[in-house]
gemmi code that builds the backbone of each chain (N, CA, C; Angstrom):
import gemmi

chains = {
    "A": [
        ("UNK", (27.597, 45.382, 29.721), (29.000, 45.804, 30.294), (28.520, 46.261, 31.855)),
        ("UNK", (29.131, 44.961, 32.445), (28.750, 45.114, 33.668), (28.924, 46.246, 34.792)),
        ("UNK", (30.845, 46.108, 34.299), (31.202, 47.844, 35.267), (30.495, 48.872, 34.879)),
        ("UNK", (30.055, 49.244, 33.762), (29.954, 49.975, 33.306), (28.398, 50.570, 33.539)),
        ("UNK", (27.413, 48.873, 33.853), (25.855, 49.403, 34.475), (26.446, 49.906, 36.016)),
        ("UNK", (27.132, 49.683, 36.753), (27.570, 49.622, 37.842), (27.836, 51.425, 38.024)),
        ("UNK", (28.641, 51.615, 37.164), (28.726, 53.309, 37.485), (27.460, 53.871, 36.719)),
        ("UNK", (26.624, 53.690, 36.273), (25.507, 54.386, 35.652), (24.324, 54.153, 37.237)),
        ("UNK", (24.358, 52.926, 37.357), (23.407, 52.836, 38.536), (23.805, 53.831, 39.885)),
        ("UNK", (25.275, 53.737, 40.181), (25.775, 54.803, 41.156), (25.766, 56.434, 40.936)),
        ("UNK", (24.910, 56.885, 39.780), (25.491, 58.143, 39.126), (24.184, 58.353, 39.699)),
        ("UNK", (23.660, 57.904, 40.311), (22.004, 58.765, 41.265), (22.457, 58.589, 42.121)),
        ("UNK", (22.493, 60.210, 42.660), (22.899, 60.820, 44.209), (22.089, 59.514, 45.372)),
        ("UNK", (20.993, 59.596, 45.154), (19.739, 59.325, 46.315), (20.810, 57.776, 46.216)),
        ("UNK", (20.779, 56.728, 45.162), (21.010, 55.688, 44.853), (22.760, 55.164, 45.465)),
        ("UNK", (23.215, 56.410, 45.673), (24.834, 56.353, 45.724), (24.529, 56.724, 47.385)),
        ("UNK", (23.714, 57.599, 48.062), (23.737, 57.130, 49.296), (23.037, 56.045, 49.480)),
        ("UNK", (22.079, 55.388, 49.141), (21.787, 53.809, 49.967), (22.834, 53.097, 49.924)),
        ("UNK", (23.882, 52.830, 48.778), (25.126, 52.173, 48.784), (26.154, 52.796, 49.675)),
        ("UNK", (26.403, 53.649, 50.361), (27.214, 54.363, 51.235), (27.099, 53.699, 52.193)),
        ("UNK", (26.071, 53.896, 52.889), (25.237, 53.407, 54.582), (25.650, 51.778, 54.517)),
        ("UNK", (25.245, 51.673, 53.530), (25.795, 49.877, 53.250), (26.912, 49.478, 53.702)),
        ("UNK", (28.044, 50.482, 53.785), (29.251, 50.218, 53.447), (30.077, 50.047, 55.046)),
        ("UNK", (29.021, 50.532, 55.561), (29.039, 50.464, 57.259), (28.672, 48.811, 57.754)),
        ("UNK", (28.056, 48.648, 57.021), (27.508, 47.361, 57.723), (26.374, 46.784, 56.707)),
        ("UNK", (25.771, 45.468, 57.204), (24.420, 45.187, 56.488), (23.295, 45.934, 57.375)),
        ("UNK", (22.138, 45.983, 56.585), (20.844, 46.928, 57.191), (19.366, 46.405, 56.653)),
        ("UNK", (18.882, 46.199, 57.175), (17.282, 46.301, 56.913), (16.763, 47.153, 56.260)),
        ("UNK", (15.802, 47.184, 55.253), (15.224, 48.169, 54.595), (14.849, 49.429, 55.602)),
        ("UNK", (13.915, 49.308, 56.764), (13.536, 50.361, 57.682), (14.709, 51.200, 57.864)),
        ("UNK", (15.712, 50.529, 58.597), (16.902, 51.403, 59.119), (17.696, 51.983, 58.336)),
        ("UNK", (17.687, 51.592, 56.950), (18.441, 52.269, 55.607), (17.358, 53.338, 55.635)),
        ("UNK", (16.105, 53.129, 55.548), (15.086, 54.499, 55.138), (15.390, 55.754, 55.539)),
        ("UNK", (15.515, 54.875, 57.309), (15.130, 56.254, 58.513), (16.133, 57.194, 58.251)),
        ("UNK", (17.305, 56.841, 57.708), (18.429, 58.190, 57.737), (18.299, 58.636, 56.520)),
        ("UNK", (17.732, 58.656, 55.471), (17.223, 59.094, 54.191), (16.371, 59.772, 54.096)),
        ("UNK", (16.127, 61.520, 52.922), (14.769, 62.217, 52.645), (13.830, 61.395, 52.080)),
        ("UNK", (13.787, 60.381, 51.395), (12.635, 59.836, 50.546), (12.300, 58.474, 50.881)),
        ("UNK", (11.339, 58.005, 50.507), (10.078, 57.340, 51.310), (10.645, 56.153, 51.287)),
        ("UNK", (10.224, 54.801, 52.212), (10.624, 53.680, 52.156), (10.473, 52.675, 50.452)),
        ("UNK", (9.563, 52.946, 49.991), (9.313, 52.112, 49.145), (10.403, 52.404, 47.710)),
        ("UNK", (10.485, 53.775, 47.930), (11.540, 54.355, 47.241), (13.476, 53.642, 47.619)),
        ("UNK", (13.344, 53.704, 48.718), (14.521, 52.946, 48.795), (14.196, 51.866, 48.338)),
        ("UNK", (13.335, 51.147, 48.408), (13.336, 49.635, 48.228), (13.142, 49.594, 46.570)),
        ("UNK", (12.951, 50.316, 45.843), (13.454, 50.503, 44.345), (14.817, 50.721, 44.087)),
        ("UNK", (15.639, 51.410, 44.839), (16.890, 51.723, 44.724), (17.751, 50.406, 44.992)),
        ("UNK", (17.241, 50.143, 45.799), (18.118, 48.529, 46.672), (17.677, 47.254, 45.171)),
        ("UNK", (16.786, 47.415, 44.771), (16.406, 46.937, 43.623), (17.422, 47.456, 42.457)),
        ("UNK", (17.675, 48.288, 41.932), (18.850, 49.066, 41.379), (19.679, 48.470, 40.778)),
        ("UNK", (20.360, 48.977, 42.646), (21.576, 47.903, 42.738), (21.854, 46.435, 43.124)),
        ("UNK", (20.758, 46.045, 43.148), (20.679, 44.523, 43.376), (21.035, 43.795, 41.829)),
        ("UNK", (20.415, 44.447, 41.114), (20.007, 43.977, 39.662), (21.768, 44.087, 38.930)),
        ("UNK", (22.769, 45.816, 39.113), (23.747, 45.774, 39.509), (24.643, 45.075, 39.887)),
        ("UNK", (24.400, 44.105, 40.554), (25.430, 43.597, 41.267), (26.522, 44.181, 42.298)),
        ("UNK", (25.151, 44.995, 43.065), (26.582, 45.878, 43.775), (25.912, 45.799, 45.589)),
        ("UNK", (24.559, 44.812, 45.683), (24.147, 44.581, 46.686), (23.781, 43.172, 46.589)),
        ("UNK", (23.780, 42.706, 47.995), (22.634, 41.414, 47.763), (21.945, 41.371, 49.567)),
        ("UNK", (20.765, 40.758, 48.821), (19.781, 40.370, 50.206), (19.311, 39.219, 50.689)),
        ("UNK", (19.181, 39.159, 52.233), (19.320, 37.587, 52.699), (18.108, 38.543, 53.480)),
        ("UNK", (17.198, 36.887, 53.700), (16.318, 37.166, 54.528), (16.533, 37.027, 56.279)),
        ("UNK", (15.472, 37.457, 57.189), (15.913, 37.077, 58.096), (15.057, 36.947, 58.769)),
        ("UNK", (14.261, 35.983, 59.472), (13.210, 36.284, 59.604), (12.155, 37.072, 58.395)),
        ("UNK", (11.517, 38.022, 59.511), (10.522, 38.415, 57.872), (11.442, 39.819, 57.675)),
        ("UNK", (12.745, 40.209, 58.119), (13.472, 41.026, 57.456), (14.175, 41.196, 56.310)),
        ("UNK", (14.151, 42.136, 55.630), (15.017, 41.682, 54.219), (16.545, 42.860, 54.785)),
        ("UNK", (17.459, 42.004, 54.881), (18.747, 42.623, 55.237), (19.981, 42.384, 53.782)),
        ("UNK", (20.202, 43.837, 53.634), (21.078, 43.979, 53.160), (22.194, 44.420, 52.873)),
        ("UNK", (23.191, 44.109, 51.752), (24.369, 44.189, 52.468), (25.405, 44.953, 50.824)),
        ("UNK", (26.621, 45.276, 50.862), (27.313, 45.375, 50.009), (27.318, 44.069, 49.375)),
        ("UNK", (27.490, 43.482, 48.019), (28.244, 42.437, 47.662), (29.231, 42.810, 46.496)),
        ("UNK", (30.619, 42.215, 47.545), (31.837, 42.103, 47.086), (32.541, 42.342, 45.720)),
        ("UNK", (31.334, 41.511, 45.094), (31.498, 40.994, 43.720), (31.772, 42.456, 42.843)),
        ("UNK", (30.637, 43.268, 43.260), (30.321, 44.260, 42.475), (31.746, 45.232, 43.139)),
        ("UNK", (32.511, 45.637, 44.056), (33.676, 46.266, 43.813), (34.504, 45.784, 43.170)),
        ("UNK", (34.593, 44.099, 43.231), (35.577, 43.385, 42.186), (35.858, 44.316, 41.177)),
        ("UNK", (34.227, 44.380, 40.244), (34.380, 45.038, 38.848), (34.709, 46.473, 39.153)),
        ("UNK", (34.527, 47.420, 39.994), (35.060, 48.826, 40.215), (36.937, 48.349, 40.194)),
        ("UNK", (37.054, 47.877, 41.124), (38.089, 47.313, 41.021), (39.114, 46.810, 39.878)),
        ("UNK", (39.019, 45.951, 39.029), (39.366, 45.858, 37.808), (39.206, 46.939, 36.767)),
        ("UNK", (38.157, 47.483, 36.918), (38.333, 48.793, 36.691), (39.800, 49.583, 36.368)),
        ("UNK", (40.190, 49.935, 37.969), (41.321, 50.458, 37.952), (42.328, 49.828, 37.297)),
        ("UNK", (42.455, 48.351, 37.341), (43.337, 47.185, 37.247), (43.601, 48.070, 35.402)),
        ("UNK", (42.593, 48.297, 34.778), (42.737, 48.625, 33.294), (43.358, 50.093, 33.113)),
        ("UNK", (42.744, 50.685, 34.395), (43.276, 52.112, 34.456), (44.649, 52.128, 34.650)),
        ("UNK", (45.185, 51.862, 35.297), (46.834, 51.914, 35.504), (47.614, 50.942, 34.436)),
        ("UNK", (46.488, 49.812, 33.840), (47.454, 49.474, 32.317), (47.582, 50.535, 31.196)),
        ("UNK", (46.737, 51.447, 31.288), (47.101, 52.694, 30.013), (47.561, 53.142, 30.460)),
        ("UNK", (47.521, 53.804, 32.074), (48.172, 54.862, 32.525), (50.075, 54.280, 32.164)),
        ("UNK", (50.231, 53.215, 32.910), (52.003, 52.665, 32.228), (51.963, 52.185, 31.388)),
        ("UNK", (51.048, 52.092, 30.309), (51.475, 51.743, 29.177), (52.343, 53.117, 28.414)),
        ("UNK", (51.300, 54.260, 28.694), (52.198, 55.320, 28.175), (53.296, 55.737, 28.870)),
        ("UNK", (53.452, 55.190, 30.426), (54.575, 56.051, 31.321), (55.621, 55.181, 30.094)),
        ("UNK", (55.437, 53.671, 29.866), (56.861, 52.903, 28.936), (56.919, 53.777, 28.179)),
        ("UNK", (56.101, 53.947, 27.110), (56.583, 54.899, 26.259), (57.169, 56.163, 26.492)),
        ("UNK", (56.742, 56.768, 27.052), (57.653, 58.150, 27.811), (58.693, 58.126, 27.925)),
        ("UNK", (59.423, 57.063, 29.002), (60.645, 56.835, 29.467), (61.658, 56.438, 29.021)),
        ("UNK", (61.015, 55.163, 27.517), (61.957, 55.201, 26.965), (62.203, 55.575, 25.272)),
        ("UNK", (61.710, 56.250, 25.208), (61.969, 57.556, 23.889), (63.079, 57.125, 23.571)),
        ("UNK", (63.201, 57.158, 22.782), (65.287, 57.315, 21.881), (65.819, 58.280, 22.841)),
        ("UNK", (65.213, 59.158, 22.039), (66.112, 60.470, 22.812), (66.665, 60.782, 23.883)),
        ("UNK", (65.808, 60.157, 24.772), (65.687, 60.889, 26.422), (66.075, 59.482, 27.259)),
        ("UNK", (66.649, 58.709, 27.407), (66.345, 57.578, 28.279), (67.425, 57.774, 29.358)),
        ("UNK", (67.652, 58.981, 29.942), (68.703, 59.215, 30.691), (70.121, 58.603, 30.623)),
        ("UNK", (70.756, 59.062, 31.371), (72.408, 58.801, 31.488), (73.062, 57.883, 32.853)),
        ("UNK", (73.204, 56.418, 31.990), (73.492, 55.538, 33.114), (74.817, 55.764, 34.400)),
    ],
    "B": [
        ("UNK", (26.434, 43.334, 63.258), (27.331, 42.554, 63.190), (28.308, 43.628, 61.603)),
        ("UNK", (29.091, 44.240, 62.326), (29.741, 45.256, 60.703), (31.144, 44.162, 60.251)),
        ("UNK", (30.905, 44.075, 59.150), (31.746, 43.232, 58.127), (32.145, 43.982, 57.180)),
        ("UNK", (34.114, 44.002, 57.386), (34.653, 45.291, 56.578), (34.716, 44.527, 55.296)),
        ("UNK", (34.678, 45.106, 54.122), (34.434, 45.015, 52.977), (35.738, 45.121, 52.553)),
        ("UNK", (36.564, 44.157, 52.606), (38.037, 44.559, 51.548), (38.569, 44.397, 49.763)),
        ("UNK", (39.193, 44.992, 49.590), (39.381, 44.717, 48.106), (41.010, 44.870, 47.861)),
        ("UNK", (41.022, 43.734, 46.916), (42.917, 43.579, 47.166), (43.399, 44.433, 46.487)),
        ("UNK", (44.336, 44.988, 46.277), (45.316, 45.915, 45.822), (45.439, 45.841, 44.679)),
        ("UNK", (45.530, 46.887, 43.648), (45.576, 46.648, 42.153), (47.799, 46.755, 42.265)),
        ("UNK", (48.425, 46.080, 41.252), (49.361, 45.531, 41.412), (49.909, 45.313, 40.441)),
        ("UNK", (50.688, 46.327, 39.369), (51.689, 46.490, 38.637), (53.320, 46.604, 38.724)),
        ("UNK", (53.728, 45.318, 37.833), (55.553, 44.887, 37.736), (55.499, 45.673, 36.350)),
        ("UNK", (56.387, 46.510, 35.915), (56.971, 46.318, 34.356), (58.039, 46.983, 34.288)),
        ("UNK", (59.034, 46.885, 33.427), (60.581, 47.082, 33.277), (60.301, 47.677, 31.706)),
        ("UNK", (61.359, 49.154, 32.615), (61.605, 49.757, 31.479), (62.815, 50.301, 30.971)),
        ("UNK", (63.344, 50.491, 30.023), (64.592, 50.530, 29.649), (65.158, 51.688, 29.367)),
        ("UNK", (65.591, 52.387, 30.792), (65.526, 53.976, 30.991), (66.705, 53.498, 32.576)),
        ("UNK", (67.081, 54.771, 33.064), (67.813, 54.569, 34.165), (66.923, 54.361, 35.438)),
        ("UNK", (67.393, 54.403, 36.432), (66.483, 54.726, 37.955), (66.122, 55.638, 38.224)),
        ("UNK", (66.717, 56.927, 37.475), (66.760, 58.031, 37.872), (65.876, 58.793, 36.875)),
        ("UNK", (65.904, 58.523, 35.977), (65.377, 58.869, 34.657), (63.558, 58.254, 34.958)),
        ("UNK", (63.486, 57.255, 35.247), (61.958, 56.730, 35.369), (61.478, 57.238, 36.644)),
        ("UNK", (62.260, 57.268, 37.564), (61.573, 58.536, 38.561), (61.141, 59.709, 38.264)),
        ("UNK", (62.598, 60.730, 37.528), (62.098, 61.505, 37.494), (60.737, 61.942, 36.370)),
        ("UNK", (60.920, 61.038, 35.274), (59.554, 61.094, 34.536), (58.362, 60.740, 34.961)),
        ("UNK", (58.290, 59.868, 36.339), (56.912, 59.416, 36.663), (56.588, 60.460, 37.955)),
        ("UNK", (57.281, 61.204, 38.494), (56.886, 62.229, 39.063), (56.844, 63.852, 38.270)),
        ("UNK", (58.075, 64.542, 38.470), (58.013, 65.963, 37.551), (57.527, 65.691, 36.395)),
        ("UNK", (57.643, 65.096, 35.657), (57.732, 64.549, 34.358), (56.215, 64.092, 33.858)),
        ("UNK", (55.308, 63.800, 34.973), (54.023, 63.340, 34.580), (53.604, 63.926, 33.668)),
        ("UNK", (53.561, 65.247, 33.527), (52.520, 65.712, 32.190), (53.100, 65.297, 30.828)),
        ("UNK", (54.540, 64.299, 30.483), (54.619, 64.100, 29.712), (53.860, 63.004, 29.387)),
        ("UNK", (53.191, 61.984, 29.704), (52.811, 60.874, 30.076), (51.572, 60.782, 30.051)),
        ("UNK", (51.330, 60.751, 31.351), (49.573, 60.764, 32.332), (48.563, 61.262, 30.840)),
        ("UNK", (47.720, 59.967, 30.782), (46.971, 60.023, 29.467), (45.711, 61.475, 30.023)),
        ("UNK", (45.264, 62.196, 29.171), (44.627, 63.518, 29.218), (43.572, 62.621, 29.214)),
        ("UNK", (42.759, 61.598, 29.027), (42.071, 60.855, 29.322), (41.375, 60.684, 31.166)),
        ("UNK", (42.748, 60.988, 31.791), (43.140, 59.837, 33.065), (42.663, 61.497, 34.115)),
        ("UNK", (41.616, 62.093, 33.700), (41.183, 63.437, 34.347), (39.651, 63.615, 34.443)),
        ("UNK", (40.086, 64.019, 36.202), (38.478, 63.809, 37.247), (37.587, 65.341, 37.279)),
        ("UNK", (38.757, 66.600, 36.335), (37.755, 67.845, 36.175), (36.498, 67.617, 35.582)),
        ("UNK", (35.744, 68.844, 35.540), (34.132, 68.905, 34.727), (34.793, 69.136, 33.373)),
        ("UNK", (35.994, 69.792, 32.890), (36.292, 70.233, 31.734), (37.484, 69.500, 31.196)),
        ("UNK", (38.122, 69.402, 29.801), (39.197, 68.018, 29.455), (40.094, 68.736, 30.466)),
        ("UNK", (41.256, 68.021, 30.311), (42.423, 68.111, 31.480), (43.493, 68.452, 30.202)),
        ("UNK", (44.363, 69.480, 30.494), (45.186, 70.389, 29.748), (46.824, 69.907, 29.978)),
        ("UNK", (46.661, 69.661, 31.224), (47.960, 69.300, 32.289), (48.053, 68.905, 33.741)),
        ("UNK", (48.557, 67.906, 33.645), (48.937, 67.398, 34.845), (50.388, 67.349, 35.458)),
        ("UNK", (50.582, 67.442, 36.739), (51.686, 67.947, 37.533), (52.134, 67.400, 38.788)),
        ("UNK", (53.265, 66.716, 39.171), (53.361, 66.732, 40.242), (54.395, 67.346, 41.048)),
        ("UNK", (54.266, 68.126, 42.320), (54.836, 69.423, 42.833), (56.152, 68.262, 43.446)),
        ("UNK", (57.632, 68.091, 42.887), (58.178, 67.012, 43.270), (58.842, 67.597, 44.831)),
        ("UNK", (58.743, 66.286, 45.758), (58.628, 67.117, 46.987), (57.570, 66.704, 48.077)),
        ("UNK", (58.409, 66.748, 49.140), (57.198, 65.299, 50.363), (55.624, 66.862, 50.634)),
        ("UNK", (54.790, 65.635, 50.482), (53.771, 66.747, 51.063), (53.435, 67.878, 49.371)),
        ("UNK", (53.825, 67.464, 48.739), (53.632, 67.901, 47.058), (52.421, 67.423, 46.565)),
        ("UNK", (51.703, 68.820, 45.853), (50.226, 68.166, 45.400), (50.951, 67.440, 43.998)),
        ("UNK", (49.623, 66.309, 43.702), (49.545, 65.702, 42.724), (48.450, 66.610, 41.883)),
        ("UNK", (48.316, 67.336, 40.635), (46.683, 67.821, 40.308), (47.289, 67.917, 39.144)),
        ("UNK", (45.728, 67.930, 38.302), (45.158, 68.759, 37.174), (45.066, 70.025, 37.256)),
        ("UNK", (45.285, 70.216, 35.641), (44.264, 71.617, 35.303), (43.421, 71.401, 34.062)),
        ("UNK", (42.526, 72.499, 34.151), (41.570, 71.923, 32.838), (41.150, 73.063, 32.127)),
        ("UNK", (40.129, 73.076, 31.253), (40.133, 73.892, 29.822), (39.429, 75.051, 30.683)),
        ("UNK", (38.830, 75.042, 31.394), (38.692, 75.804, 32.361), (39.114, 76.684, 32.984)),
        ("UNK", (40.165, 76.148, 33.476), (41.610, 77.078, 33.961), (40.965, 76.135, 35.707)),
        ("UNK", (40.189, 75.675, 35.712), (39.767, 75.055, 36.927), (41.428, 73.934, 37.357)),
        ("UNK", (41.401, 73.509, 38.813), (42.549, 72.951, 39.374), (42.432, 71.709, 40.010)),
        ("UNK", (42.563, 70.521, 39.635), (41.563, 69.539, 40.661), (42.986, 68.266, 41.199)),
        ("UNK", (42.764, 68.148, 42.754), (43.646, 68.015, 43.066), (43.207, 66.124, 43.377)),
        ("UNK", (44.504, 65.041, 42.866), (44.328, 64.120, 42.470), (45.224, 63.744, 43.783)),
        ("UNK", (45.663, 63.776, 45.008), (46.400, 63.300, 45.778), (47.635, 64.325, 46.114)),
        ("UNK", (48.325, 63.933, 47.072), (49.647, 64.516, 47.729), (50.712, 63.406, 47.990)),
        ("UNK", (51.410, 64.192, 47.602), (52.761, 63.247, 48.024), (53.024, 62.587, 49.304)),
        ("UNK", (53.420, 61.175, 49.908), (53.373, 60.931, 50.985), (54.633, 60.567, 51.540)),
        ("UNK", (55.564, 59.683, 50.480), (56.891, 59.215, 50.290), (57.646, 60.013, 49.744)),
        ("UNK", (58.784, 60.727, 49.431), (59.266, 61.170, 48.396), (60.784, 60.667, 48.769)),
        ("UNK", (61.443, 59.988, 48.164), (62.556, 59.160, 48.017), (63.260, 58.692, 46.820)),
        ("UNK", (63.629, 60.138, 46.173), (64.255, 59.513, 44.980), (65.440, 58.973, 45.185)),
        ("UNK", (65.779, 58.327, 43.792), (65.215, 57.491, 42.495), (64.540, 56.382, 42.871)),
        ("UNK", (64.260, 56.535, 44.284), (64.287, 54.532, 44.521), (62.490, 54.449, 44.786)),
        ("UNK", (61.483, 55.147, 45.722), (60.127, 55.211, 45.743), (59.459, 56.637, 45.640)),
        ("UNK", (58.114, 56.211, 45.694), (57.497, 57.570, 46.001), (56.068, 57.352, 46.119)),
        ("UNK", (55.514, 57.727, 47.278), (53.988, 57.068, 47.613), (53.322, 58.355, 47.325)),
        ("UNK", (51.930, 57.943, 47.244), (51.113, 58.996, 47.103), (49.186, 59.095, 47.607)),
        ("UNK", (49.152, 59.768, 48.262), (48.030, 59.391, 48.796), (46.147, 59.810, 47.290)),
        ("UNK", (46.033, 58.617, 47.097), (44.709, 59.189, 46.332), (43.438, 59.666, 46.225)),
        ("UNK", (43.345, 60.972, 46.086), (42.028, 61.695, 47.234), (40.798, 61.753, 46.007)),
        ("UNK", (40.565, 60.515, 45.262), (39.608, 60.458, 44.280), (38.708, 59.415, 44.434)),
        ("UNK", (37.315, 59.503, 45.021), (35.952, 58.450, 45.604), (36.057, 57.673, 44.187)),
        ("UNK", (35.127, 56.622, 45.116), (35.231, 55.622, 44.241), (34.254, 55.836, 42.973)),
        ("UNK", (33.584, 57.059, 43.377), (32.439, 57.388, 42.287), (33.548, 58.817, 41.355)),
        ("UNK", (34.961, 58.456, 41.055), (35.869, 58.994, 40.456), (35.425, 60.628, 40.331)),
        ("UNK", (35.420, 61.203, 41.391), (35.395, 62.355, 42.076), (36.608, 62.777, 43.038)),
        ("UNK", (36.899, 64.240, 42.537), (37.672, 64.522, 43.850), (37.035, 64.606, 45.312)),
        ("UNK", (38.180, 64.222, 45.984), (37.382, 64.517, 47.555), (38.243, 63.876, 48.640)),
        ("UNK", (38.815, 65.018, 49.462), (40.411, 65.118, 49.820), (39.726, 64.071, 51.411)),
        ("UNK", (38.098, 63.898, 51.371), (38.198, 63.523, 52.591), (38.261, 62.005, 52.522)),
        ("UNK", (38.308, 61.338, 51.194), (38.673, 59.259, 51.808), (40.512, 59.727, 50.613)),
        ("UNK", (41.009, 58.676, 51.148), (42.306, 58.614, 50.538), (42.332, 56.793, 50.400)),
        ("UNK", (42.874, 56.609, 49.114), (43.709, 55.356, 49.296), (44.893, 55.490, 48.707)),
        ("UNK", (45.907, 54.786, 48.395), (47.201, 55.183, 48.568), (47.704, 54.372, 47.508)),
        ("UNK", (48.323, 55.378, 46.492), (49.339, 54.840, 45.261), (50.707, 54.749, 45.741)),
        ("UNK", (51.628, 53.500, 45.908), (53.370, 53.372, 46.125), (53.537, 52.984, 44.872)),
        ("UNK", (54.870, 53.754, 44.217), (55.575, 53.317, 43.244), (57.059, 53.188, 43.392)),
        ("UNK", (57.536, 51.712, 42.833), (59.086, 51.517, 43.397), (59.660, 51.714, 42.456)),
        ("UNK", (61.283, 52.053, 42.226), (61.566, 52.091, 41.317), (62.658, 51.195, 41.429)),
        ("UNK", (63.309, 49.858, 41.139), (64.543, 49.399, 41.259), (65.743, 49.484, 40.071)),
        ("UNK", (67.077, 49.408, 40.131), (67.768, 49.368, 39.065), (68.146, 48.154, 38.995)),
        ("UNK", (67.855, 47.595, 37.593), (68.176, 45.963, 37.694), (69.080, 46.289, 36.111)),
        ("UNK", (69.914, 47.269, 35.959), (70.724, 46.761, 34.810), (71.007, 48.682, 34.600)),
        ("UNK", (71.926, 49.093, 33.731), (72.475, 50.265, 33.611), (71.280, 51.303, 33.291)),
        ("UNK", (70.767, 50.108, 32.243), (69.526, 51.040, 31.418), (68.315, 50.413, 31.395)),
        ("UNK", (68.421, 49.484, 33.285), (67.223, 49.109, 33.018), (66.361, 48.809, 34.419)),
        ("UNK", (64.789, 49.676, 34.562), (64.312, 49.701, 36.228), (62.591, 49.191, 35.923)),
        ("UNK", (63.070, 48.112, 36.769), (61.854, 47.706, 37.243), (60.758, 48.118, 38.297)),
        ("UNK", (59.684, 49.292, 37.844), (58.850, 49.818, 38.070), (58.029, 49.293, 38.415)),
        ("UNK", (57.810, 48.738, 40.342), (56.539, 48.068, 40.734), (55.365, 48.884, 41.447)),
        ("UNK", (54.580, 48.800, 40.973), (53.112, 49.992, 41.290), (52.042, 49.575, 42.069)),
        ("UNK", (51.851, 49.738, 43.422), (50.354, 49.183, 44.418), (49.950, 50.467, 44.538)),
        ("UNK", (48.246, 50.093, 43.986), (47.142, 50.963, 44.380), (46.165, 49.946, 45.278)),
        ("UNK", (46.219, 50.369, 46.757), (45.820, 50.235, 47.972), (44.869, 51.226, 48.634)),
        ("UNK", (44.199, 50.183, 50.037), (43.467, 50.790, 50.595), (42.209, 51.150, 49.508)),
        ("UNK", (41.775, 51.134, 49.043), (40.289, 50.257, 48.602), (39.071, 50.948, 49.293)),
        ("UNK", (39.299, 50.167, 50.054), (38.395, 50.560, 51.717), (37.963, 51.957, 51.752)),
        ("UNK", (38.789, 52.773, 51.607), (39.069, 54.104, 51.955), (38.461, 54.549, 51.104)),
        ("UNK", (37.893, 54.529, 49.754), (36.661, 54.920, 48.444), (35.531, 54.842, 48.852)),
        ("UNK", (34.851, 56.225, 48.784), (34.175, 56.532, 48.672), (33.239, 57.105, 50.517)),
        ("UNK", (32.931, 58.552, 50.424), (32.719, 58.861, 51.564), (31.578, 58.521, 52.307)),
        ("UNK", (31.190, 58.665, 53.627), (30.177, 57.743, 54.255), (29.019, 59.252, 54.948)),
        ("UNK", (29.807, 60.654, 55.531), (28.594, 61.554, 55.529), (27.784, 61.998, 54.350)),
        ("UNK", (26.686, 62.278, 54.854), (25.915, 62.633, 54.249), (25.988, 63.828, 53.536)),
        ("UNK", (26.715, 65.254, 54.180), (26.734, 66.463, 53.126), (27.736, 66.119, 52.014)),
        ("UNK", (28.896, 65.310, 51.952), (29.476, 65.234, 50.815), (28.825, 64.319, 49.830)),
        ("UNK", (28.068, 63.645, 49.813), (27.342, 62.427, 48.965), (26.067, 64.025, 48.324)),
        ("UNK", (25.719, 64.963, 49.126), (24.935, 65.480, 48.718), (25.719, 66.354, 47.123)),
        ("UNK", (26.714, 66.981, 46.997), (27.327, 67.396, 46.392), (26.976, 66.892, 45.050)),
        ("UNK", (26.930, 67.597, 43.650), (26.722, 67.710, 42.418), (27.509, 66.091, 41.635)),
        ("UNK", (27.569, 65.679, 41.454), (28.573, 64.838, 41.020), (28.678, 64.621, 39.041)),
        ("UNK", (27.814, 65.689, 38.913), (28.030, 65.751, 37.258), (29.189, 65.860, 36.592)),
        ("UNK", (30.455, 66.662, 37.537), (31.598, 66.917, 37.292), (32.180, 66.187, 37.065)),
        ("UNK", (32.415, 64.801, 37.942), (33.519, 63.793, 37.270), (32.924, 62.928, 36.713)),
        ("UNK", (31.770, 62.632, 36.645), (30.976, 61.639, 35.697), (31.624, 61.299, 34.260)),
        ("UNK", (31.275, 62.467, 33.374), (31.372, 62.410, 31.727), (32.860, 61.946, 31.219)),
        ("UNK", (33.966, 62.467, 32.699), (35.273, 62.349, 32.458), (35.470, 60.272, 32.551)),
        ("UNK", (34.833, 60.232, 33.602), (35.107, 58.482, 33.832), (34.730, 57.384, 32.923)),
        ("UNK", (33.436, 58.115, 32.305), (32.688, 57.364, 30.810), (33.360, 57.301, 29.770)),
        ("UNK", (34.128, 58.725, 29.928), (34.721, 58.349, 28.640), (36.186, 57.670, 29.140)),
        ("UNK", (36.990, 57.606, 29.976), (37.642, 56.873, 29.865), (37.414, 55.851, 29.844)),
        ("UNK", (36.891, 55.111, 30.615), (36.094, 53.881, 30.207), (35.921, 53.389, 29.097)),
        ("UNK", (34.946, 54.301, 27.893), (35.138, 54.084, 26.908), (36.362, 53.995, 26.305)),
        ("UNK", (37.324, 54.898, 26.418), (38.682, 54.840, 26.100), (38.993, 52.858, 26.507)),
        ("UNK", (39.253, 52.789, 27.731), (39.728, 51.120, 27.875), (39.075, 50.241, 27.329)),
        ("UNK", (37.543, 50.327, 27.538), (37.035, 49.042, 26.965), (36.973, 49.077, 25.613)),
        ("UNK", (37.458, 49.936, 24.714), (37.510, 50.037, 23.198), (38.835, 49.883, 22.612)),
        ("UNK", (39.699, 49.794, 23.280), (41.253, 49.468, 23.468), (41.363, 48.734, 22.626)),
    ],
}
model = gemmi.Model(1)
for chain_id, residues in chains.items():
    chain = gemmi.Chain(chain_id)
    for i, (resn, *xyz) in enumerate(residues, 1):
        res = gemmi.Residue()
        res.name, res.seqid = resn, gemmi.SeqId(i, " ")
        for name, pos in zip(("N", "CA", "C"), xyz):
            atom = gemmi.Atom()
            atom.name, atom.element = name, gemmi.Element(name[0])
            atom.pos, atom.b_iso = gemmi.Position(*pos), 0.0
            res.add_atom(atom)
        chain.add_residue(res)
    model.add_chain(chain)
structure = gemmi.Structure()
structure.add_model(model)
structure.setup_entities()
């Protein structure tokens, strides 16, 4: 379950910080690590997990690897919210149409 | 170069067999009669949800441990045709007053007892805090609820 996986992956606070830093734009590992209280290899490891979950992607820029948020991962978040509202609105419809209480025209 | 990540809004349209006024009242002041208990964000199960029916009113949930969690606030209050809420829940499904996406619900009378409801949840770009302090908070609170809810949705 791809979205479930993305949620589990973001449950780790440090990993989430790595992900959140990328919301402002693509960054190289070094820049990412410089603002975080963990080692660069640890940041690389988190990026690997985020990449496997489809939340970020990497590209080579000369000798540097640049990481950016993968919009497809966010699309899964959106699709989850989509289902969230379906469930809520089904419940709303059932309540608002109850036979004894439809309102007076 | 900074590139903005944009996410398409969630749009839902449904037709309900009820008057416009009743649909509006049920959605807002009557939210506790239908909002799924599984759709809670607190650290303990939700026992009640409420919307204060006025501009600036809170949309909040009350939990088993007595705590209240603010889901958002009423931004536009135009009964019986339109209501707009801020949605102060982060992408990590955690209440966070510093982020706000937006939920707009429009009620259009299509007949004496037929109302079209158009719901749009937008501005997801605002989801998720950037600041370090907020991210250091423990997320344990919101997490189990989210996964439970997800399970509910997935197993429907």
